[in-house]
N, C-alpha and C positions, 0 to 999 in steps of 0.2 A: 547403342544403349538403348538412347532415348527412344530407337523404331521400334523395342521391340515392348513397349510402356502402351496401355488403353487405358482410352478413355469410356471409363463407362458410368451410364447415367446412376444417379444413386436411388431412382427409385427400383432399379433393377437388383440392386446389393439389397434393399430391402424385401423385395420379395422372393429371392433366396431364401430368406434368411443368414444374411450374412451383416447388414448393420440394423438398429433400430436410433429414430429419430423422433423425441419428445420432448415435451417440456412439463415445466414443474406444477403442483398440485394446486387448485385453486382454495386456501385453506380460510376460511370466515374466525378471524379476531380470537373469537369464542373457544378457539380447539389450539389456540398456540398458549404456553406455559415457557414458565422458567425451564422448567426439567426437557430432560430426550433429547432428539440428535438435534442439532443445529438446525435451525429451516434459512436455505442457502435464501440471500437475492443477491440483488447485482454485487451492490455495494459490499457482501462479502467476496468478489471475487477481485483479484490485483496480486499479480504477484503473486498469485498462486489464493489460498486462502485465509479469510484474518473473522475467525468467529467471536471475535470477542463482543458484548453486546447482542450477538444476535439473537432473536427469540426460537423457542425450542418446540420440537414436537412430538408430543409425549411415544413412547415407546408403544405405550398399550394401545394407541391406535391407528399404526403402522400399518396396518390393516388396507386400511384408506387409499392410502396411497400409491398402491401396487407398483409397477416397476418406479414408481420416481423415484426413487430411493437411491445412491450413489453407488458406484462397483468403482473398486479398480479399473482402471482404463479407461471411462469414461472423460471424452473430451466436452469440456463445457463453453456457451457459447453463450455471452449477452448478446439478447436478443431483442426486448425491447428499455427504451432511452439511450443506456451508453450502451451500441451497439459494437460487438467486434469489440468486446476485452472474453482471453483463452486463459484456460487452465487446464493442469488433466489432473485426473483425480490419481495417487499415488495408491501404493501396497500401505501406507503408512497415515493417509490422510484418514483424520475423524470418518465416518459415515453421516451423513446428513440427505437431511429433501430437500429439495427442489423444487424454489418459486419460481411462480411462471416467468418470472422475468428471464428468466435462465433456461435452456431448452439442455439439452446432452445428446450426443451422437456416439451411439456402445457397438464395439465391434463384437459380431456374436462369432465369428471367424476368425481368429488371429491369424490363420495358416492362406484365409486367401488377404484381410483387411489390417493388418498389425496393430493394433492400438497406437502406439507412442508415431510411426510412423502418422497416420489418422490426424494426428495430433499437432504433424509439423507441416501437414496438408494443410488443415483447416488456418494454419499462420499465414499459408502462401498467398501468394499475391493471386495465384487462382482459385481462391474460393476469396480475398477479400472484392477481385473484380464482382463474383454474383451477387456476396449478398452484397456489397453495395447498389448495385444496378435494380433493386428491390423493397431496398430499405426506406425510402424515401417516397412511395405512393398513394402516403397520406397527408395531409395536415396537420395532423397530431407527429407527436415526439416519433421518431426512428422508431423504427420495427419491418421485423424480417418475420412472415410467415413460417408454418411449419408448414404448409403446401407448398411453397417457395422454396423451399432447403431441401427437399422428395427431391422436387423437380431438375436438383444441380448437376451436376458432370466432377467427376473426382478421375486423375490420371493415377490410377496402379501400374507399378513397375511387377516385376518377376517378386516373390515373397523375400527372395533370400536381401534383392539389392533394397527393397523396405527397411527391413530387418539391420543392413549395411549403413546407407541414409540416416535413419535413427537414430543408430550408435553414434555415431560422430557428430552430429548436433544433441543428443544425450549428454556425451561427454561432456558437454560446454556447457547442459543446463545443470546435469550434476555441480560440477565446479560451483555455478553460480547460487545452487542452490545451500553446498556447505558454506559459502561464504552470508549467504542470507541466515542461516544457521545459530552462523558466529557471532553477527552481528544482534540477534535474538538474545543470542546468554552475553554480550557485553552489553546491551542493553538493559540488562535484565538485572546486571549488577550495578551498573549507574543508579537505576532506578529505589537498588536493595540500601545504596549506601545514601544516597536522599533522604530515603521512608526510618533510616535509622538516625538520624542527626537532626533534621526535619521538619516530621510528624511525630516521629515518636517520642525523642528527644535521649537514646540510648542512651551517648555519654553522659548527661545531666544526669537521667536518674542514678546508674550508675559513681559517679562521684557524689551524688547526693545519700548513695545509703552506703559510703566506705568499699563500694565494690570498684574492682578491675575497670577499666573501662573498654580493655583489648583494642588499645591503638597506641601507637607509638606517641612517647612521652611530651615528644615538642606537639603532636596535636589535640592529646587531652588536653592537656594544661592551657590550648584557649579555650573552653570549652566552660564556662561557672558550675558550680554547684547546688545552686538554687531557683526555683521558679517566683514569676509573678504574673499577672493577672492580665490581660489586655483582650482586645475585641475578637481576639481569635481565639478567647481561653488562658489557659498559662502558657506562660511561655518563659525559655531560661533569659535567667535576670540581664539586662545589657541590651538586649535586643529588640526591638522593635516593633511597631506594622504600620505598614504605610501603602494608601495609594500607588496604582503600578505607572501612573501617572508618575510620580516622581522616584523611580527606581529604573524605566524603562521608556523608549518612547512609543508614541503607536500612530503609526501611516505617516513617519517623520518625513517620506520619499517620493516624491513624484517625477514624472514625466515631463520636461520645460523645453521651452522653446532654443534653449543651449545643448540639453542632450544630444550625444558626439555620436552616436553609435547609428549608420545607416541602418541594420539589421539587426532586430532584436531575438531571443529567445522567453516564446510565452510560456507560462505557466497557468493552466486552466482548472478550476475548483476541479472538474471530473478525475482530471489527472490527478490528485493526493487521497492516501486512504492511511491513517495508522503512520506517519511516518517517512511512509511512503511513496517516491514518485513516480511516475507511469510513466509520462514522456514531457519532453518540452516540442513547441511547436513553431519553425521559423519564421519568422517576417518578415517583408520589409515594413518598414515604419508607417512609412505611409498606405499601409494597404492592413495595421493589424487593427484585430478586433477594437473597439470600441472601450474597451474594461481594461486595456491595456495598460495601465496605468502606473502603480503603483511600483517603487525601485525599491531592489533590496542590496543587501551584501554578507556577506560570511559573518553568523553566529544571528542572523537573522530567524526564527521563527515565524510559519508563518502561521495564520489557524483562517480556517473557512467557515465564514460567520451565519451562512444559513446552514441549517440543519445539524448543530454543532454536538447533537449525539450519532452524526457518523463519524466525529475522533478526524475528520479530515485535516490533520498537520504537520506540519515537515517544520524539520531542524533543516538552512541554508548551511551546509556544506562546501559550497564546491564556487569554484572565481565565478562574482554575479555581475563580471562587470556588462554584460548585456543581457541580461536575468531580468524581464519583469512580468512580476505575476497579476491577476485580478485583481480588481478592484473589488470582488467577495471577496477577499483574505480580509484580512486585520495582519499588520507589518508587524510584529513588536521586537525591537532593539536593544538589549541591553544595555542601561547606561549607567548606574551604581553597584550592577551586583554582574558578575561572568555569564557570561549567555550561555556557558553550562546547568546552570544554576535558573538560570530564568526560561531552561527547557525544560527541564524539569519541573517545575514548580507550575508550568500551564500546561502540563500532560500527564498530570494526574487526572485523577476519577472527581475527586471533589472540585477541581477547576471545570471540569467536561458538566457534570454538572451544574455548579455553580452558570456555565455558560447556557445549560440548556432550558434551568428556571427561568431563566430574562429571556430564552428567546420569547419572538410574537409571530404569529400570522398563521392561519387552519394551514396549508398548502407545504408550506416550505417557510417551516419560523426562523426566523432569523433575530441576528442578534447586532449591536449596532457600537462603530468605535468606541462611543465609552462605557459600555458594559464593562469594553476591557481595563478604559483608562481609572475606570472607579473599583477596579477587583481590588482588595485585600490581600497582598503580600508581607512575607513575615520576609523583616529585612535584618540575618545575622549578624554578627561582628563583622566586620573587615575580615581580622583573624582567621578566622573559620572559614570565610567564602571563600579567601585564595589556599584555604588546605582542601576543598571541597571541591576548587578547581585541578588543585595540582592534584586530583587521585582521579576524576572525569574528566576532564578536557583530555586529557590519551586516551579513555575507552572511546573519544568523539572523536580524535583525531585518525584510531584504528579501524569504525566504523566506518568512517569517508571510504578512508583509503580503497577498502573494501567493496565501499560499491560504487568507487569510483573503475574499481578491476571487475564487477561485473556490469556497468555500460560498457567496456570495450569488449567482454568476451559475447553480452548480448548481441552490439553492434555484428563482431565477427559471424555469427550465428546467423541473425539474419541478411549478411551477405552472400556463406554458404546455402541458405536456402536456397533462394531465386535458382542462384547456379548449379546446385545439383539438382534438381526438379526439371529443370532445362538442356541440363545435359553439358552445359559453360565449361562447368569444372568436371573430371573425372574422380571416382570416388578412392584410388589410390589415392591424387595430390593432397582430397578433404580428408581425409583418415591420418595422414601423415600432419594439415598444419593442427586438425586438434588434438592431435599427439602432441604436439610441438608447446602448445600453449598452456593446457594441462599438465 
């Protein structure tokens, strides 16, 4: 089968009109708005697209961007800074305008180059070797120019083989995407309960107005029916306000001489966004980056101190025996409140705004650990906290289960990909494996 595959210069595909490669629109700040299509930058690419908080490009000005607006089937490639992230524009992906940090590869002839096959090829080692070979040619941040991309070569099998390869890997990715969507729903459920109980105080208002709180009696009875003043404004009577350092530990654990693990799994800031972990890197402890110092444990929330408006936070839901994170994170460990409550509190938009307001520095605004320690937190009654964790804790467990399942599926996909492209594994065998696990 592999002998029938051809190695085609990308430039030929472009010359034949079968492929377009371009980068994003260089927008001036005054051209951006809070309304319109998302203006997608590299930080919006992490296990799919995340447009929360993204700048917007007015629809009335779309004529300025030409072809630099997304189309289903586009393969998106981060070509500056955080080089090597990929995403596929699916039919249900909201349309967006490309920023200059992003490039897109667009098949204009699916009969010759299937878009989904192109996406998987760009995730392969063949493409990795080519872009890595040119990404460090300057003294500045990594960058892969359009010229270098257009000078590459691509391996193309027959169209029917492309579609079968894409179908095998696509089934795994479809299951991964389904799990992600279910997790987003679970996250929204947890956030909705938190907002109702601890932001809007719905049960307290209901009892104060002699209305049904719409909660089981044993939970409704835990809430008071009056308010009192506090530093945060009116709060339920009997609840208190305290600095975070009284309720949680900040950066409590670091690697010391007696650290027992010779190898670590390292989490860098660039790998985390909006509660998602892109990847971990494994190092011998002696060869680990100097910033690999912060120890974490299950139930911690880590928050990037740099550019907090990026919302680079993550709930640690996995065994953390040898998991080490960058000193660029603040590690928040629950002490007087449950992990589920701490995580929801520090991922509200109000908390993001608080961190952003105290960030200093022009190019890379950052906050210090003390900014977290002095942040004011609401401390509800113990019974209410216990009831909240009883509802939201299982949601977090389900989220963690699906995330672990996704890591296994992604590992299988990444194992099959090079074997399919090299012919080490034949399609029928790969198809059977995919059917079995999905």
